C-alpha positions in Angstrom: 0.0 0.0 0.0 3.0 2.3 -0.5 4.0 2.4 3.2 7.6 2.5 4.2 9.0 1.0 7.4 9.2 4.5 8.8 5.4 5.0 8.0 4.5 1.9 9.8 6.6 2.8 12.9 5.2 6.4 12.9 1.7 5.0 12.9 2.3 2.4 15.6 2.0 -0.7 13.3 4.2 -3.7 14.2 4.8 -7.2 13.2 4.5 -9.5 16.1 5.9 -12.9 17.1 3.5 -13.9 19.9 0.2 -12.8 21.3 -1.4 -13.5 24.6 -5.1 -13.3 25.4 -6.2 -13.6 29.0 -2.6 -14.8 29.9 -2.8 -17.7 27.4 -0.7 -17.9 24.2 -3.0 -17.3 21.3 -2.1 -19.0 17.9 -1.3 -16.5 15.1 -1.2 -16.8 11.3 2.0 -16.5 9.4 1.5 -12.8 8.4 0.1 -10.5 11.1 0.3 -6.9 12.1 -0.5 -5.2 15.4 -2.0 -1.7 15.4 -1.6 0.2 18.7 -4.3 2.8 19.4 -4.5 5.6 21.8 -5.4 4.4 25.3 -3.3 1.2 24.9 -5.8 -0.7 22.7 -4.7 -3.2 20.1 -6.1 -4.5 16.9 -4.4 -7.5 15.4 -4.7 -8.0 11.6 -4.1 -11.4 9.9 -4.8 -10.5 6.2 -4.9 -14.1 4.8 -7.2 -15.6 7.4 -10.8 -16.1 6.8 -13.2 -13.3 7.6 -14.0 -14.5 11.2 -10.3 -14.9 12.1 -8.9 -11.8 10.3 -9.2 -9.4 13.2 -8.7 -9.6 17.0 -9.3 -6.4 18.8 -10.1 -4.7 22.1 -10.5 -1.3 20.5 -13.8 0.4 21.4 -16.1 0.9 18.4 -16.2 4.7 18.9 -12.4 5.1 18.9 -11.3 7.6 16.2 -7.8 7.0 14.8 -5.8 10.1 13.9 -7.8 12.8 15.8 -4.8 15.1 15.9 -4.8 15.0 12.1 -8.1 17.0 11.9 -7.6 19.5 14.6 -8.7 22.9 13.3 -8.7 21.9 9.6 -10.9 23.2 6.8 -12.0 19.8 5.6 -11.8 16.4 7.5 -11.7 13.2 5.5 -13.1 10.2 7.3 -12.3 6.7 6.3 -13.0 3.3 7.9 -9.6 1.7 8.4 -6.0 2.4 9.3 -4.7 1.2 6.0 -7.1 3.6 4.1 -6.0 6.4 6.5 -2.4 5.8 5.7 -3.0 5.8 1.9 -5.2 8.8 1.9 -2.7 10.8 4.1 -0.4 10.6 1.0 -2.8 13.0 -0.7 -4.2 15.1 2.2 -3.0 15.3 5.8 -6.4 15.8 7.6 -7.6 12.2 7.7 -9.1 10.2 10.5 -10.4 6.7 10.5 -13.3 4.9 12.4 -13.2 1.3 13.4 -15.5 0.1 10.6 -18.2 1.6 8.3 -21.1 1.4 10.8 -22.9 4.4 12.1 -22.2 3.1 15.6 -18.7 4.6 15.3 -20.2 8.1 15.3 -21.0 8.8 18.9 -22.3 12.2 19.8 -18.9 13.0 21.2 -17.2 11.9 18.0 -19.5 13.9 15.7 -19.0 17.0 17.9 -15.3 16.6 17.8 -15.3 16.2 14.0 -17.6 19.2 13.4 -15.9 21.4 16.0 -12.5 20.8 14.2 -13.6 21.1 10.6 -15.9 23.2 8.4 -16.5 20.3 5.9 -16.4 16.6 6.3 -16.1 13.9 3.6 -16.6 10.2 4.2 -14.3 8.0 2.0 -15.7 4.5 2.4 -15.8 1.4 0.2 -17.7 0.8 -3.0 -19.5 -2.4 -1.8 -23.1 -2.5 -0.6 -22.1 -1.9 3.1 -19.8 1.0 2.2 -22.4 2.8 0.1 -25.1 2.2 2.6 -23.0 3.6 5.4 -21.9 6.6 3.4 -25.4 7.5 2.6 -26.6 7.0 6.2 -23.8 9.1 7.6 -24.2 11.7 5.0 -28.0 12.0 5.7 -27.7 12.0 9.4 -24.7 14.3 9.9 -24.6 16.4 6.8 -21.2 15.0 5.7 -20.2 14.6 2.0 -18.9 11.4 0.6 -16.6 9.9 -2.0 -16.5 6.2 -2.5 -14.0 4.1 -4.6 -15.3 4.1 -8.3 -17.9 1.4 -8.8 -16.1 0.1 -12.0 -13.4 -1.4 -9.8 -15.6 -3.5 -7.7 -15.7 -6.2 -10.3 -11.9 -6.5 -9.9 -12.3 -7.0 -6.2 -11.1 -3.5 -5.3 -13.5 -2.0 -2.7 -11.3 0.4 -0.6 -8.8 3.2 -1.3 -5.9 1.1 -0.1 -6.5 -1.6 -2.7 -7.3 1.0 -5.3 -3.8 2.6 -4.6 -2.1 -0.8 -4.5 -3.4 -1.9 -7.9 -3.5 1.4 -9.8 -1.0 3.6 -8.0 -0.8 7.2 -6.7 -1.5 8.9 -10.0 -4.8 7.2 -10.7 -6.1 7.7 -7.2 -5.0 11.3 -7.1 -6.7 12.0 -10.5 -9.9 10.3 -9.2 -9.9 12.4 -6.0 -9.4 15.5 -8.2 -12.2 14.5 -10.6 -14.6 14.1 -7.7 -13.6 17.6 -6.4 -12.3 16.2 -3.1 -8.8 17.2 -3.9 -7.6 20.2 -5.8 -5.2 19.8 -8.7 -1.5 20.5 -7.9 -1.9 22.2 -4.5 -3.7 19.2 -2.8 -5.9 21.6 -1.0 -9.6 20.8 -0.4 -12.1 22.7 -2.4 
């Protein structure tokens, strides 16, 4: 996803050898990453496991990742995962992520924080049914804008901005964000 070792370290993402749950060693897949969140919470990601075993987490659903990124900004971008946050920050620094695409991530406190720190808000979620539904629900309820990954890439299995970037690269993603008027040409400022 275009991340360097320095990017991973700066964003508290680690490869782990062992993991313990309730003082018992927990079996891990071959490839796994540990994401450290504010408050000492962890999310363990095993990308090649089946859907039920892919994530192990003690992170509260209302935890926003990257809150300092949007303090006193013009426009806040809101995405649904750390990997999308890292990719989108390559284009624009004022990005936060929720724990998933559900509206339950948007507590009253979170919505207040987002609105108090930004004039405009744009949700950048997936192009699958769940992502589109969540984008529309959040847009209607809170008055946020949204920009999903182009529908035409869904058939290729590309649903999120991280995979869009991985397959098509920085230029194509940047051009798409500019075409949707989420990103200005050249200056990377929000319109």
